[in-house]
N, C-alpha and C positions, 0 to 999 in steps of 0.2 A: 336534261331533266324530265323533260318528255317520255325516254325512254326508261326513265328507272318507274316511274308512274307506272307505264304499260306494262315491263315487266312485273310490277308487285299484282298490278288489278290481272294480268294472267297467271299468274302464280297463285293468286287466291281463290279464283276459277276452279285453276287446276286441282290443289288440295283440300277445298270445301269439300266433295265426297270423300274422297281418301280420311278424313277428321269424322266425317260423319261415319265411314263404313266402322272405324276403329272405336268409335264412340259404344256403336251397336253392339259391336264383338265384346267390347268390356262390360255393356249393361243391359244386352238384349234380355237374358235370359233373366233376371234379378226378379226375383218376385216369382216367379214361375217353375221353380225346382219343387219337386215333391219334397212333402215335409221327409223326416224320418220314419220308421214305423213303431209303433208304440216297444217292440221287442230292442229296437236298438237305444232311446230311448228309457226303459228299464232298466238294462245292462249299463249302461252308461253312468247312471244317476239315480237308479233305484226311485224314479220317479214314475207315475205315470199321466198321460195329457189328456189331464180332466176336460180341455175342450173336445177330442172327437169319444172319449166313453161316456156310457149311457149308465141313468139312474140303473140302478135298484131296487126292485119293491119286493120288500118285506111282505110275508103273508097279511101281518096286519093293520100294511098300507102304508108304512115308514118306508121312506126311498132317501136312499143314500148313492152317493158320488166321492169314488178316490182321487184323490191327486195326485196325494203319494206312499206307496205298498206299507213301507218303513221296514224295520229290519228285524232279524231275529227270526226262530223258531216258532214261537209261542205268541200265541193270539188272547185277544180279551176274550173271556168266557161269560157267561151269565152270570154266575157266580164270584168273577173277578174280585178282588180288594183292594184300595187306597189306590184306585184311579186316576191317573194326577194328567189332567188335563190342559192345556190354555186352549181359548175360544171366546169366540161371540154368537150373540143369538138375535136373530133381527125380524121383526115381523113381515111377512113377504109379500100384505094385500095391499101395503101403499106402494105409492110410486118410490118414495127417497128410501124404501128398505128399513124402517127406523129400526134402530139397535137397541134392544132395551137390557145387554148383559154383554157384559167385555171384561176377561181377565187385566186385560192391561188397564183398567181404572181399578183393578183392588191392586191402591198399589198403597199401603198406609204410611207406609214406615219408609220412602223414596229408593227402597234397595232392590227393585221389579217388582212386577206383577206375580202375585200370590196364586197360584193356580187353584182351579177348581179338583177338590179329592173325594170321590163319592164311592162308598161299596155298593156294588149292583146289587140287584134283587136284595135290598134289607130294606128298601121303600123311601130311599134317600131321595132319588133323581125320577124325573118324570120315565114312567114307561116305555112311552115312545123313544125317549130320549137315551136310554138304555140299550133298547133293541138297534138301534142303531149303531152302537159301540161294539157290540160283541162282532168279533174277526179282525177288528183293526190289532196291526203291530205295533212295538215302540217306535215313535218318531214316524208314524203315518198319518196324515192328514185327511181330514174326511168331510163332507158335506152331507148335514143328515136334514131331510123335511120331514116336520111331524105333521100329521094333519091332527085338524079339530077333533074336540071328542073324547074318550074313555083312554087316552092314552097322552095328553097334552095336560096343559092350563086349567081348560075348560071345567074338567073333573079334581085334577090337585093342582090347585094355585099355588099352594106352600113348597112346593117339592123344589129340588135343585134342578136347572140355575135358576138360584133367584136371582132380581134386578138388585142392585146392591147398592142404587140409593131410591129416594122418593121419588124422581123426576123421571128413570126409568119404569120403577114399578106402574106408574100413570100413564106410560103408551103401553106399555102391556093390558093392563087394565081397561083402558081404552077399546080393545079391539077385543080383547076375551070375553069380557062383560056385556060386549053387546052383540045379541044375538043374531042381528041382523048383519054383521059382519064376518068376513074369513078370517078365521084365527089361528092360518096355518102357522107355523113357524119353523126358521131355518136358523141352523145351527154350525158355524164351520169348525173344526176340533182341531188339535194337535195334540196328540196324545204323546205324552211325557214318559211315563211312565206306569207300571201295577203290578197286583203281585197275585 
């Protein structure tokens, strides 16, 4: 019996380094592998790695960042019609990023969210929001950051995207009507279709 215990102890001492080496070989480089380049991600799934791309800034100060490019040759123009969007809008000056608009909440009949549909360059939507939509393709996903001032709710409080209920409207007003707060807004947009 003593021989068996001695043999078992000796075997565990000999096998421990081999087991650790096998474990290191199997998991040693996990997490240290280089991620796919953006070209590979775009060609494999049509998306863009939003974490590694930078925001582009338009001359009017609006910033945007594509998370998915979308498909097709057609892009949204400054005069596009029936631009159909699933989206959310948030106030970015708060720690929680309070949401004041979300098409998912626009579901009056229970059959799914009703998209926001606007005609560009007709005075229906915020000028900064419209500028951020230009260049998108169908199915594209983009984050648009609109600074306060002449392109945002400060000057155009009644333009789309308008909060759907009074609670969301109060959240937006609490920032926009308070001149001591930064009223920058951020929209996450998915383009469904346009003409």
